[in-house]
Backbone as CSV, one residue per row, in Angstrom:
resi,resn,N_x,N_y,N_z,CA_x,CA_y,CA_z,C_x,C_y,C_z
1,MET,133.562,97.035,97.262,132.994,97.324,96.666,132.555,99.086,95.895
2,ASP,132.938,98.146,94.143,132.417,99.921,93.410,131.543,100.424,93.504
3,ARG,131.556,101.931,93.486,130.146,102.425,92.761,130.073,101.941,91.269
4,PRO,128.863,102.154,91.228,128.264,102.194,89.452,128.279,103.616,89.478
5,ASP,129.526,104.147,88.630,129.898,105.337,88.439,129.403,105.530,87.012
6,THR,128.310,105.266,86.586,128.481,105.222,85.072,127.035,105.768,84.603
7,ASP,127.359,106.244,83.734,126.602,107.307,82.628,125.721,106.860,82.345
8,HIS,124.046,107.529,82.561,123.275,106.668,81.627,122.404,107.161,80.652
9,SER,122.092,106.171,79.324,122.446,106.953,78.337,120.380,107.281,78.486
10,PRO,120.537,108.347,77.097,118.976,109.251,77.374,118.129,107.644,76.728
11,THR,117.900,106.571,77.599,116.810,105.850,76.827,115.927,105.172,78.498
12,THR,115.463,104.760,77.263,114.246,103.904,79.669,114.814,102.366,79.450
13,GLU,115.504,102.594,81.066,116.251,101.226,81.012,115.439,100.104,82.109
14,PRO,115.689,99.370,82.148,114.826,98.091,83.092,115.016,99.155,84.657
15,ALA,114.078,98.811,85.359,114.586,99.276,86.635,115.144,98.403,87.507
16,THR,115.541,99.252,88.674,116.408,98.068,89.139,115.845,97.314,90.673
17,LEU,114.253,97.623,90.530,113.536,96.504,91.705,112.748,95.991,90.705
18,ALA,112.922,94.970,90.273,112.623,93.120,90.190,110.816,94.317,89.503
19,PHE,110.450,92.892,88.484,109.346,93.293,88.248,107.871,92.686,89.179
20,ASP,108.151,91.700,89.290,107.483,90.783,90.721,107.277,92.571,92.047
21,ARG,108.320,92.818,92.203,107.919,93.708,93.414,107.353,95.138,93.324
22,LEU,107.674,95.282,91.484,106.895,96.767,90.935,105.838,96.143,91.304
23,CYS,105.085,94.803,90.816,103.496,94.978,90.536,103.005,95.117,92.301
24,ALA,104.297,94.263,93.007,103.239,94.262,94.726,103.513,95.580,94.665
25,GLU,104.287,96.516,94.815,104.266,97.965,95.241,103.312,98.822,94.616
26,ILE,102.251,98.538,93.605,101.463,99.326,93.167,100.248,99.109,94.274
27,VAL,100.163,97.401,94.778,98.724,97.441,96.063,99.570,98.174,97.600
28,THR,100.893,97.848,97.380,101.311,98.106,98.864,100.915,99.568,98.954
29,GLN,101.581,100.628,98.368,101.633,101.998,98.154,99.814,102.211,98.255
30,THR,98.911,101.506,97.443,98.116,101.903,97.229,97.348,101.772,98.594
31,ASP,97.631,100.457,99.082,97.346,100.667,100.696,97.880,101.258,101.521
32,LEU,98.013,101.852,101.586,99.659,102.825,101.934,98.906,103.898,102.760
33,LEU,98.704,104.107,101.220,97.218,105.692,100.698,96.529,105.279,101.648
34,ARG,95.902,104.403,101.527,94.117,104.105,101.648,94.175,104.178,103.306
35,SER,95.640,103.955,104.120,95.383,103.572,105.405,95.393,105.664,105.957
36,HIS,96.778,106.312,104.889,96.279,107.837,105.798,95.354,108.529,105.448
37,LEU,93.988,108.237,104.350,92.999,108.159,104.758,91.869,107.969,105.414
38,LYS,92.104,107.223,106.104,91.072,105.900,106.714,90.588,108.040,107.838
39,ASP,88.988,107.491,107.896,87.664,108.624,108.450,88.483,110.164,107.783
40,ALA,89.405,109.971,106.402,89.942,111.473,106.367,88.558,111.934,105.223
41,ASP,88.412,113.505,105.741,87.874,114.649,104.861,87.676,114.556,103.272
42,THR,87.302,113.904,102.646,88.058,114.138,100.990,87.644,115.234,100.208
43,THR,87.215,116.316,101.305,87.162,117.473,100.259,88.092,118.483,101.146
44,VAL,89.289,117.210,101.882,90.358,119.050,102.121,91.797,119.134,100.697
45,PRO,92.168,119.852,100.727,93.005,120.592,99.178,93.992,119.217,99.572
46,VAL,94.492,119.695,98.544,95.955,118.732,98.709,97.413,119.677,97.746
47,PRO,97.820,120.088,98.863,98.212,121.438,98.675,99.558,121.428,97.763
48,SER,100.376,120.218,97.522,101.227,119.910,96.791,100.145,119.800,94.997
49,CYS,99.286,119.156,94.983,98.456,119.163,94.033,97.317,120.706,94.141
50,PRO,97.740,121.503,94.044,96.848,122.812,94.701,95.241,122.705,94.134
51,GLU,95.552,122.717,92.607,93.797,122.272,91.574,93.161,121.202,92.437
52,TRP,94.374,120.522,92.644,93.195,119.004,93.858,92.445,119.589,95.283
53,ASN,91.254,118.349,95.202,91.165,117.871,96.354,91.420,115.963,96.798
54,LEU,90.940,115.655,98.213,92.115,114.547,98.138,91.173,113.550,97.291
55,ASN,89.516,114.131,97.021,88.462,113.236,95.797,89.335,113.495,94.544
56,GLN,89.156,114.673,93.878,90.105,114.400,92.915,91.625,113.731,92.696
57,LEU,92.552,113.653,94.007,93.964,112.691,94.015,92.888,111.052,93.522
58,LEU,92.477,111.065,94.106,91.911,109.960,94.118,91.517,108.946,92.865
59,ARG,90.576,110.133,92.216,90.320,109.875,90.667,91.400,109.587,89.915
60,HIS,91.880,110.628,90.448,93.371,110.645,88.841,93.832,109.687,89.124
61,LEU,94.387,109.155,90.786,95.587,107.854,90.816,95.194,106.810,90.770
62,GLY,93.812,106.496,90.736,92.531,104.933,90.213,92.492,105.025,88.594
63,GLY,92.309,105.920,87.958,92.077,106.782,86.051,93.455,106.224,85.818
64,ALA,94.694,106.431,86.672,95.854,106.216,85.818,96.091,104.482,85.776
65,HIS,95.553,104.049,86.941,95.779,102.612,87.163,94.776,101.864,86.311
66,ARG,93.646,102.285,86.369,93.413,101.867,85.397,93.224,102.200,83.767
67,SER,93.647,102.987,83.017,94.439,103.372,81.752,95.409,102.374,81.510
68,ALA,95.950,102.739,82.633,97.321,101.073,82.497,96.873,100.265,82.432
69,GLU,96.001,99.486,83.868,95.887,98.278,83.349,95.166,97.806,81.896
70,LEU,93.902,98.806,81.241,93.774,98.355,79.728,95.081,98.695,78.422
71,ALA,95.513,99.359,79.086,96.434,98.724,77.797,97.326,97.488,77.832
72,VAL,98.084,97.200,78.722,98.576,95.676,79.177,97.552,94.964,78.761
73,ARG,96.376,94.945,79.370,95.779,94.242,79.520,95.169,93.350,77.861
74,THR,94.983,94.941,77.107,94.259,94.127,75.189,95.751,94.650,74.260
75,ARG,97.171,94.890,75.556,98.239,95.181,74.386,97.793,95.852,73.558
76,ALA,97.719,97.011,73.875,97.652,98.413,72.919,98.838,98.801,72.215
77,SER,98.517,98.721,70.546,99.705,99.248,70.027,99.479,100.366,69.666
78,GLN,98.787,101.236,70.403,98.705,103.187,70.223,97.910,103.440,71.164
79,PRO,98.220,104.843,71.518,97.638,105.452,73.144,96.019,105.143,72.474
80,PRO,95.361,105.765,74.151,94.022,104.920,74.250,92.854,106.316,73.618
81,GLU,92.079,105.932,72.945,90.703,106.878,72.574,90.024,107.551,73.695
82,ASP,90.191,107.878,74.841,89.734,107.815,75.862,90.216,107.681,77.035
83,GLU,90.267,109.295,77.192,91.526,109.977,77.993,90.695,111.010,78.944
84,SER,89.367,110.840,79.339,88.450,110.776,80.228,89.313,111.398,81.291
85,TRP,89.434,110.247,82.153,90.257,110.170,83.431,90.709,110.676,83.993
86,ARG,91.343,111.411,82.660,92.692,112.542,83.370,92.051,113.907,84.022
87,ASP,90.642,114.229,83.424,89.846,115.796,83.763,89.175,115.548,85.140
88,VAL,89.580,115.661,86.625,89.264,114.903,87.878,87.969,116.209,88.081
89,SER,88.071,116.778,87.270,88.109,118.633,88.255,86.201,118.608,88.559
90,ARG,85.205,117.352,87.858,84.171,117.121,87.928,83.963,116.411,89.230
91,TYR,85.176,115.684,90.359,84.634,114.986,90.985,84.731,115.648,92.662
92,ALA,83.666,115.256,93.322,83.596,115.958,94.530,82.712,115.735,95.412
93,GLY,82.733,115.429,96.576,81.794,114.498,97.586,81.296,113.769,97.524
94,GLU,81.952,112.970,97.148,81.660,111.186,96.676,81.999,110.154,98.413
95,ASP,81.100,109.196,98.172,81.328,108.858,99.493,82.464,108.143,99.716
96,PRO,82.913,108.631,100.704,84.653,107.664,101.082,84.916,106.243,100.711
97,ALA,83.491,105.817,101.079,83.758,104.566,101.371,83.395,103.688,100.014
98,VAL,82.992,104.383,99.479,82.473,103.645,97.431,84.244,104.157,97.001
99,LEU,84.983,104.690,97.314,86.334,105.720,96.829,86.744,104.552,96.435
100,ASP,86.826,104.306,98.361,88.173,103.478,98.789,88.529,102.053,98.753
101,ALA,87.292,101.546,97.842,87.021,100.343,97.338,87.160,100.538,96.346
102,TRP,87.033,101.332,95.128,87.131,101.355,94.475,88.638,101.656,93.605
103,LEU,89.208,102.569,94.632,90.914,102.222,94.280,91.868,101.494,94.362
104,ALA,90.968,100.536,95.559,91.868,99.026,95.894,91.549,98.549,94.503
105,GLU,90.350,98.328,94.029,89.964,97.475,93.502,91.088,97.742,91.751
106,GLY,91.546,98.825,91.674,91.973,99.210,90.113,93.538,98.646,90.488
107,ALA,94.364,99.040,92.097,95.294,99.199,92.157,95.826,97.424,91.808
108,ALA,94.738,96.383,92.466,94.620,94.735,92.256,94.216,94.603,90.956
109,MET,93.509,95.047,89.996,93.473,94.919,88.694,94.840,94.459,88.033
110,LEU,95.657,96.337,88.161,96.486,96.347,87.494,97.586,95.529,87.769
111,ALA,97.402,95.285,89.004,99.160,94.147,89.461,98.531,93.332,88.423
112,ASP,97.677,93.162,89.278,97.157,91.441,88.518,97.368,90.655,87.186
113,THR,97.276,91.868,86.056,96.715,92.347,84.869,98.883,92.038,84.266
114,LEU,99.145,92.740,85.207,101.261,92.793,84.646,101.534,91.639,84.533
115,ARG,101.193,91.131,86.151,101.171,89.650,86.337,101.593,88.550,85.636
116,GLU,100.129,88.975,85.304,99.694,87.741,83.918,100.354,88.234,82.622
117,ALA,100.189,89.047,82.042,101.503,89.919,80.878,102.712,89.234,81.003
118,GLY,103.269,89.369,82.393,104.807,89.708,82.705,105.451,90.644,81.633
119,PRO,106.904,90.477,82.059,107.303,91.937,82.194,107.631,92.524,80.428
120,GLU,107.836,91.453,79.456,108.156,91.234,78.209,107.302,91.235,76.745
121,VAL,105.884,91.498,77.049,105.748,91.002,75.956,105.411,92.654,75.300
122,THR,105.130,93.028,74.259,105.022,93.946,73.451,103.517,94.618,73.858
123,VAL,104.014,96.031,74.330,102.907,96.891,74.267,103.158,99.110,74.579
124,TRP,102.461,99.198,74.002,102.056,100.401,73.657,102.446,101.265,75.106
125,THR,103.372,102.108,75.136,103.527,103.034,76.342,103.681,104.858,76.256
126,PRO,103.789,105.368,76.542,103.327,106.695,76.265,104.965,107.320,75.702
127,VAL,105.713,107.150,76.033,106.859,107.174,75.973,108.060,106.911,74.832
128,PRO,107.660,107.766,73.789,108.307,107.178,72.763,109.757,107.006,72.876
129,GLY,110.456,105.556,71.962,111.971,105.382,71.544,112.019,104.689,73.370
130,GLY,111.135,104.160,74.240,111.177,103.263,75.680,111.186,102.274,75.231
131,ARG,111.313,101.458,75.969,110.723,99.754,75.430,109.502,99.842,76.034
132,PRO,108.497,99.077,75.051,107.151,98.834,75.289,107.122,97.774,75.536
133,THR,107.264,97.219,76.553,106.567,96.377,78.007,105.799,96.731,78.832
134,PRO,105.237,95.458,79.730,104.795,96.101,80.532,105.486,96.570,81.699
135,GLU,106.470,96.364,81.565,107.839,96.682,83.011,107.907,98.008,83.024
136,PHE,107.358,98.912,81.993,107.292,100.377,81.777,105.997,100.859,82.922
137,PHE,105.093,100.218,82.594,103.821,100.640,83.666,103.902,99.934,84.587
138,ALA,104.708,98.806,84.893,104.512,98.259,86.296,105.795,99.314,86.683
139,ARG,106.356,99.658,86.975,107.619,100.749,87.309,106.603,102.191,87.581
140,ARG,106.542,102.633,86.343,105.639,104.056,86.787,104.765,104.350,87.167
141,MET,103.732,102.841,87.392,102.415,102.784,88.313,102.919,103.293,89.751
142,ALA,103.682,101.993,89.742,104.664,101.598,91.300,104.865,103.253,91.461
143,HIS,106.001,104.020,91.081,106.373,105.320,91.583,105.094,106.133,91.533
144,GLU,103.919,106.242,90.338,103.157,107.049,90.922,101.857,107.127,91.994
145,THR,102.282,105.697,91.760,101.620,106.043,93.462,102.198,106.026,94.644
146,LEU,103.426,105.620,94.589,104.573,106.403,95.929,104.177,107.758,95.814
147,ILE,104.026,109.072,94.864,104.216,109.919,94.951,103.118,110.420,95.339
148,HIS,101.776,110.316,94.908,100.730,110.422,95.800,100.755,109.800,96.759
149,ARG,100.701,109.175,96.863,101.108,108.773,98.570,101.160,109.964,99.345
150,ALA,102.361,110.141,99.181,103.111,111.486,100.048,101.976,113.171,99.696
151,ASP,101.632,112.961,98.856,100.415,113.618,98.313,99.419,113.321,99.140
152,ALA,98.575,112.652,99.678,97.440,112.451,100.732,98.313,112.751,101.691
153,ALA,99.611,112.381,102.229,100.264,112.051,103.582,100.355,113.710,104.101
154,LEU,100.851,114.540,102.912,101.053,116.124,103.337,99.487,116.782,103.503
155,ALA,98.595,116.191,102.863,97.629,117.256,103.021,96.664,116.749,104.391
156,VAL,96.953,115.503,104.897,96.252,115.223,106.541,97.569,114.552,107.463
157,ASP,99.057,115.677,106.568,99.355,115.794,107.968,99.669,113.815,108.558
158,ALA,100.155,113.086,107.815,100.398,112.204,107.983,102.134,111.582,107.753
159,THR,102.580,110.301,109.162,103.944,109.491,108.416,103.915,109.733,107.468
160,TYR,105.337,109.645,106.464,105.592,109.351,105.200,107.320,108.676,105.326
161,ASP,106.788,107.252,105.179,107.983,106.132,105.210,108.267,105.738,103.914
162,VAL,109.351,105.494,103.587,109.272,105.231,102.222,110.681,103.739,102.413
163,ASP,110.873,102.965,101.928,111.688,102.051,101.708,112.784,102.799,101.176
164,ASP,113.716,102.111,101.823,114.949,102.515,100.386,114.828,101.924,98.880
165,GLU,114.971,101.179,98.650,115.293,100.442,97.497,114.278,100.588,96.573
166,VAL,112.918,101.115,96.979,112.080,101.548,96.281,112.244,102.561,96.169
167,ALA,112.513,103.857,97.448,112.993,105.549,96.963,113.661,106.115,96.201
168,ILE,114.624,104.884,96.128,116.031,105.267,95.368,115.414,104.855,93.733
169,ASP,114.935,103.588,93.858,114.221,103.418,92.125,113.604,104.559,91.381
170,ALA,112.585,104.818,92.204,111.625,106.233,91.698,112.420,107.991,91.678
171,VAL,113.206,108.205,92.198,114.698,108.743,91.824,115.439,108.691,90.741
172,ASP,115.876,107.477,90.680,116.796,106.623,89.049,115.526,107.174,87.893
173,GLU,114.441,106.535,88.348,112.599,106.631,87.324,112.312,108.198,87.262
174,TRP,112.752,109.228,87.971,112.249,110.017,87.333,113.654,111.218,86.948
175,LEU,114.555,110.993,87.084,115.659,111.207,86.186,116.066,110.814,85.194
176,MET,115.802,109.671,84.913,115.611,108.806,83.597,114.692,109.439,82.854
177,LEU,113.199,109.632,83.322,112.363,110.060,82.113,112.553,111.302,81.606
178,GLY,113.008,111.817,83.249,113.344,113.704,82.891,114.098,114.242,81.572
179,SER,115.119,113.244,81.772,116.111,113.350,80.797,116.145,112.496,79.267
180,LEU,115.130,112.386,78.888,114.907,112.057,77.490,115.178,112.328,76.481
181,PRO,115.176,112.974,75.268,115.475,113.853,74.246,114.154,113.885,73.786
182,VAL,113.428,113.592,74.132,112.119,114.183,73.333,110.969,114.996,74.731
183,MET,111.868,114.764,75.440,111.993,116.006,76.482,111.938,117.245,76.165
184,PHE,112.844,117.507,75.033,112.786,119.103,74.379,111.491,119.519,73.811
185,ASP,111.213,118.340,72.796,109.792,118.431,72.414,108.671,118.792,72.956
186,TYR,108.903,118.329,74.555,107.151,118.034,75.290,107.623,119.466,75.820
187,TYR,109.046,119.927,76.219,109.070,121.207,76.840,110.175,121.506,76.573
188,PRO,110.025,122.425,75.143,111.106,123.348,74.783,112.428,124.016,76.059
189,SER,111.316,124.201,77.143,112.100,125.509,77.748,113.102,124.006,78.412
190,LYS,113.196,123.547,78.149,114.418,122.388,78.722,115.628,122.233,78.458
191,ARG,115.860,122.368,77.138,116.895,123.130,76.312,118.274,124.062,76.873
192,GLU,117.421,124.882,77.877,117.714,126.171,78.615,119.093,125.734,79.775
193,LEU,118.484,124.233,80.082,119.277,123.723,81.448,120.717,123.979,81.300
194,LEU,121.226,123.820,80.012,121.923,123.183,78.997,122.977,124.235,79.105
195,GLY,124.799,123.744,79.508,125.370,125.056,79.582,126.518,124.346,80.632
196,PRO,127.684,125.203,80.191,129.223,124.581,81.151,129.103,125.011,82.601
197,GLY,129.336,123.991,82.788,129.704,123.802,84.334,128.602,123.218,85.233
198,ARG,127.128,123.347,84.781,125.825,123.098,85.410,125.821,121.526,85.605
199,THR,126.374,121.595,86.526,126.488,119.740,86.982,125.624,120.117,88.950
200,LEU,124.802,119.053,89.354,124.461,119.014,90.398,124.397,117.477,91.425
201,HIS,124.600,117.851,92.565,124.611,116.105,92.999,123.494,116.169,94.095
202,PHE,122.931,115.247,94.257,122.170,115.001,95.400,122.846,113.931,96.287
203,HIS,122.952,113.344,97.448,123.462,112.918,98.420,122.044,112.604,99.854
204,ALA,121.620,110.993,99.692,121.431,110.807,100.750,122.619,110.747,101.707
205,THR,121.517,111.268,102.697,122.654,111.170,104.248,122.100,110.165,105.180
206,ASP,120.984,109.401,105.333,120.402,108.324,105.915,120.635,106.992,105.737
207,THR,121.459,107.138,104.167,121.450,105.538,103.381,122.507,104.581,103.530
208,ALA,122.416,103.524,103.657,123.898,102.318,104.210,125.429,103.082,102.780
209,PRO,126.192,103.133,102.992,127.098,103.179,101.909,126.552,102.242,100.779
210,GLU,126.792,101.429,100.818,126.518,100.342,99.733,124.961,100.314,98.958
211,ALA,123.720,101.782,99.546,122.733,101.687,98.483,122.978,102.552,97.454
212,TRP,124.237,103.119,97.502,124.623,103.994,96.310,123.422,105.194,95.874
213,ALA,123.142,105.937,97.167,121.870,106.897,97.343,122.380,108.296,96.536
214,GLU,123.303,108.522,96.102,124.108,109.737,95.305,123.336,109.733,93.667
215,TRP,123.135,111.057,93.705,122.868,110.854,92.313,123.774,112.103,91.714
216,VAL,124.261,112.649,90.114,124.686,113.360,89.701,123.551,113.567,88.465
217,VAL,123.450,114.672,88.556,123.055,115.558,87.319,124.011,116.503,86.680
218,ASP,123.885,115.716,85.300,125.277,116.832,84.516,124.510,117.222,83.002
219,LEU,124.119,119.061,82.933,123.672,119.082,82.314,125.173,120.362,80.493
220,THR,125.771,119.593,80.960,127.240,120.418,80.298,127.066,119.927,79.092
221,GLY,126.211,119.060,78.584,126.046,118.567,77.021,125.266,118.968,76.229
222,ASP,125.229,117.715,75.719,123.914,118.684,74.424,123.071,118.017,74.575
223,LEU,122.436,117.077,75.374,122.044,116.781,76.285,121.479,115.952,77.660
224,LEU,120.432,115.921,78.535,120.818,116.388,79.730,121.230,114.595,80.232
225,ALA,122.205,114.254,81.496,122.132,113.215,81.881,122.378,112.882,82.736
226,TRP,122.324,111.639,83.888,122.769,111.619,85.093,123.328,110.533,84.877
227,ARG,123.745,110.284,86.410,124.523,109.009,86.527,124.700,108.927,87.771
228,ARG,124.556,107.295,89.213,124.997,107.191,90.029,126.004,107.610,90.504
229,ALA,126.396,108.648,91.451,127.609,108.996,91.406,128.272,109.677,92.385
230,HIS,129.084,109.766,93.144,130.064,110.577,94.445,131.306,111.685,93.630
231,GLU,130.565,112.747,92.977,131.606,113.866,92.169,131.327,115.476,93.172
232,LYS,132.063,115.802,92.981,132.050,117.401,93.291,130.749,117.631,92.310
233,ALA,130.359,118.913,92.276,129.409,118.956,91.407,128.833,120.775,91.979
234,ALA,128.709,121.974,90.661,128.466,123.365,90.670,127.624,122.952,92.104
235,VAL,126.472,122.739,92.312,125.902,122.424,93.936,126.228,121.078,94.029
236,ALA,125.296,121.087,95.404,125.254,119.772,95.994,124.082,119.674,97.305
237,VAL,122.890,118.684,97.046,121.965,118.745,98.436,122.215,117.882,99.065
238,HIS,122.395,117.402,100.238,122.593,116.598,101.393,121.344,116.850,101.967
239,ALA,120.512,115.369,102.183,119.286,114.960,102.626,118.606,113.458,103.001
240,PRO,118.209,113.475,103.803,117.326,112.007,104.161,117.067,111.884,103.214
241,LEU,117.041,110.139,102.489,116.648,110.154,101.345,115.224,110.466,101.195
242,THR,114.540,110.170,102.020,113.072,110.205,101.855,112.871,111.841,101.032
243,GLU,113.326,112.741,102.079,113.241,113.648,101.616,113.931,114.354,100.413
244,LEU,114.946,113.967,100.127,115.708,113.990,98.439,114.163,113.622,97.546
245,LEU,113.964,112.559,97.856,112.626,112.008,97.134,111.662,113.153,96.610
246,LEU,111.710,113.754,97.946,110.127,114.262,97.640,110.849,116.059,97.051
247,LEU,111.984,116.015,97.579,112.219,117.916,96.564,112.727,117.295,95.397
248,ILE,113.038,116.355,95.354,113.359,116.682,93.270,111.551,115.675,92.780
249,TYR,111.108,115.213,93.089,109.641,115.433,93.095,108.862,116.715,92.943
250,ARG,109.279,117.641,93.812,108.860,118.677,94.047,107.609,119.111,95.141
251,ARG,107.647,118.211,95.752,107.132,118.162,97.179,106.993,118.517,98.191
252,ARG,108.612,119.153,97.908,109.228,119.969,99.570,109.714,120.833,98.696
253,PRO,109.953,121.966,99.933,111.439,123.047,99.724,111.954,122.712,99.520
254,ALA,113.502,123.392,98.665,114.591,122.378,98.378,115.585,123.512,99.370
255,ARG,114.186,124.134,100.698,115.630,124.605,101.858,114.321,124.447,102.752
256,GLY,113.989,123.549,102.905,113.026,122.186,103.670,113.963,122.040,105.189
257,LYS,113.362,121.506,105.792,114.072,121.157,106.999,114.488,119.675,106.767
258,GLY,115.831,119.488,107.619,117.036,118.487,107.371,117.461,118.416,105.587
259,VAL,117.491,119.550,105.001,117.938,119.885,103.715,119.337,120.403,103.726
260,GLU,120.185,120.390,103.423,121.780,121.291,102.782,122.010,121.649,101.557
261,VAL,121.659,123.109,101.260,122.413,123.294,100.009,123.678,124.012,100.152
262,LEU,124.602,122.989,99.087,126.039,123.866,98.892,126.350,124.507,97.614
263,GLY,126.552,125.551,97.302,126.992,126.093,96.224,125.820,126.626,95.517
264,ASP,125.958,126.332,94.439,125.135,127.253,93.787,123.249,127.271,93.647
265,ALA,123.142,127.765,94.523,121.883,127.312,95.099,120.461,127.705,93.627
266,GLN,120.705,128.786,93.413,120.398,128.752,91.690,120.235,128.010,91.223
267,LEU,121.269,127.375,90.252,120.904,126.602,89.355,120.436,125.206,90.048
268,LEU,120.237,124.809,90.942,119.086,124.190,91.781,117.750,124.630,91.380
269,ASP,117.746,125.949,91.620,116.490,126.052,91.344,115.636,126.437,89.828
270,PHE,116.561,126.857,89.077,116.581,126.731,88.043,115.958,125.297,87.482
271,TRP,117.069,124.346,87.968,116.785,123.154,87.976,115.258,122.717,88.128
272,LEU,114.707,122.755,89.302,113.388,122.012,89.672,112.487,122.994,88.947
273,ASP,113.363,123.740,88.828,111.459,124.734,87.394,111.581,124.017,86.237
274,HIS,112.239,123.259,85.927,112.840,122.429,84.688,112.264,120.843,84.755
275,VAL,111.764,120.631,86.000,112.107,118.899,85.740,111.486,117.663,85.333
276,GLN,109.973,118.605,85.430,108.990,117.896,84.749,109.267,117.107,83.850
277,PHE,108.095,116.157,83.488,107.675,115.098,82.224,107.032,114.645,81.924
278,GLY,105.469,115.555,82.978,104.260,115.641,82.473,103.263,115.317,83.394
């Protein structure tokens, strides 16, 4: 079977996971996160989100779920007027049982609303030039929840395992969103990434060959580009898929356990310093 060595144009492409699977993952990942925090102290700081404690992390995630649910349910045509949910600094010491129920309710509401709307109706999304449909919110919220589950697991030293298909789609989405041309407007410093010979290869070491869990980030042109491919690059990063996911999302250090970096390590560090998109 041939590998999909195809350049990804700088647009928001459909998810590789089916819409129904993405809806289900919102609830699945939320439930797994909740299981990590059973009997946990919600005042514990979150190392990977250093401005937050667990209480604030859960408020952020639950607020994102509810904001997305409202946009899809109302078929929003413009950004919401009220984004006060983004400021979680005031939250501390809430009843963990109440917070847990609130988080579960919001995830279920979002999944139900997405399924009722379907993947193709028109709705505002926060990414200009993308596909303005509920599929964007299904994919974004599935992986938002997946990664914030990692934040919670890291905070309480819980085991963090991810299904290969979900992890691969999460990497795809991160690279796609981070490569959009509009990101040059949001983050002008991203232009500094471009330059001759600047390529990165990420290779998951624990997946079956047919999973094609390899990515090339190409910074040699006028735009940021990426593709699923097995190619030589200026720097190669080999790691188990979950570790690779956490590294790319900047939840693990590039020199972490099980991670092998070959070639221009400074280019990897430079790229990691500029990969944010939100």
